[in-house]
C-alpha positions as CSV (number, residue, x, y, z in Angstrom):
1,M,0.0,0.0,0.0
2,S,1.2,3.5,-0.9
3,Y,1.6,6.4,1.5
4,Y,-0.6,8.6,-0.7
5,G,-3.7,6.5,-0.7
6,S,-5.4,5.2,-3.8
7,P,-4.5,6.4,-7.3
8,P,-6.5,9.3,-8.8
9,P,-9.5,8.5,-11.0
10,P,-9.0,8.6,-14.8
11,P,-9.9,11.8,-16.6
12,P,-13.5,12.0,-18.0
13,G,-14.1,11.1,-21.6
14,Y,-14.3,13.8,-24.2
15,G,-17.0,12.3,-26.3
16,P,-17.2,12.3,-30.1
17,P,-15.3,15.1,-32.0
18,P,-17.4,17.9,-33.6
19,P,-18.1,17.7,-37.3
20,G,-15.0,18.4,-39.4
21,Y,-12.6,17.2,-36.7
22,G,-12.7,13.5,-37.4
23,P,-10.0,11.3,-38.9
24,Y,-8.1,12.6,-41.9
25,Q,-10.0,12.5,-45.1
26,P,-8.0,13.0,-48.3
27,P,-9.4,15.5,-50.8
28,I,-11.7,14.2,-53.4
29,G,-10.6,14.6,-57.1
30,P,-7.3,15.3,-58.8
31,P,-5.0,18.0,-57.5
32,P,-4.7,21.3,-59.4
33,D,-2.0,21.6,-62.0
34,N,1.3,22.4,-60.5
35,Y,2.9,24.1,-63.6
36,L,6.2,22.5,-62.7
37,V,7.2,22.0,-66.4
38,W,6.5,25.7,-67.2
39,A,8.4,26.8,-64.1
40,I,11.5,24.8,-65.0
41,L,11.3,26.0,-68.7
42,T,11.0,29.6,-67.7
43,T,13.8,29.3,-65.2
44,I,16.2,27.8,-67.8
45,L,15.1,29.9,-70.9
46,C,13.8,33.1,-69.4
47,C,14.2,35.1,-66.2
48,L,16.0,33.1,-63.5
49,P,14.8,34.8,-60.3
50,F,11.1,34.7,-61.3
51,G,11.4,31.1,-62.5
52,V,12.9,30.0,-59.2
53,V,9.9,31.5,-57.4
54,S,7.6,29.7,-59.7
55,I,9.4,26.4,-59.0
56,V,9.0,26.9,-55.3
57,Y,5.2,27.4,-55.6
58,A,4.9,24.5,-58.0
59,A,6.6,22.2,-55.6
60,Q,4.1,23.2,-52.8
61,V,1.0,22.2,-54.8
62,N,1.1,18.4,-54.4
63,S,2.2,18.4,-50.8
64,K,-0.5,20.9,-49.7
65,W,-3.1,18.8,-51.6
66,A,-1.8,15.6,-49.9
67,M,-2.1,17.3,-46.4
68,G,-5.7,18.3,-47.2
69,D,-5.1,22.0,-47.7
70,M,-7.1,22.4,-50.8
71,A,-7.2,26.2,-50.7
72,G,-3.5,26.3,-50.2
73,A,-2.9,24.0,-53.1
74,Y,-5.0,26.1,-55.4
75,A,-3.3,29.3,-54.3
76,A,0.2,27.7,-54.8
77,S,-0.9,26.5,-58.3
78,R,-2.2,30.0,-59.2
79,N,1.1,31.6,-57.9
80,A,3.3,29.1,-59.8
81,R,1.4,30.0,-63.0
82,L,1.6,33.7,-62.3
83,W,5.4,33.7,-61.7
84,A,6.0,31.6,-64.8
85,I,4.1,34.1,-66.8
86,W,6.0,37.0,-65.3
87,S,9.2,35.2,-66.0
88,A,8.4,34.8,-69.7
89,A,6.9,38.3,-70.0
90,S,9.9,40.0,-68.5
91,T,12.2,38.2,-70.9
92,L,10.0,39.1,-73.8
93,I,10.0,42.8,-72.7
94,F,13.8,42.7,-72.3
95,F,14.3,41.4,-75.8
96,V,11.9,43.9,-77.4
97,L,13.6,46.7,-75.5
98,A,17.0,45.5,-76.7
99,I,15.9,45.3,-80.3
100,V,14.3,48.8,-80.1
101,L,17.5,50.3,-78.6
102,S,19.6,48.5,-81.2
103,V,17.6,49.9,-84.1
104,L,17.6,53.4,-82.6
105,G,21.4,53.1,-82.1
106,A,21.9,52.0,-85.7
107,L,19.7,54.8,-86.9
108,G,21.7,57.3,-84.8
109,D,25.0,56.0,-86.3
110,L,23.6,56.3,-89.9
111,S,22.5,59.9,-89.3
112,S,26.0,61.0,-88.2
113,Y,27.4,60.3,-91.7
């Protein structure tokens, strides 16, 4: 026999969990497109910093979907697409600007003769 008497009673039960707090349920349906191919292509062929950001968001899509964060997966998919578009657009703007400045420089050289 212990000096402290009998052990304490067990804690009371908590009952069933409220709706939405049950065991994990995977999302129904396919995950959103992760745009990983576009992210890699724009990183290699276009603007490196924007492409890297796109790859980071593209890598988050499937893991967020697997954890049940559907809203986060859709947001990451949207951000991956947006940064890939910005990467391609910034490169296109850079090349158009370079061509315009080259033409203007060539016209300036011709006018000095």
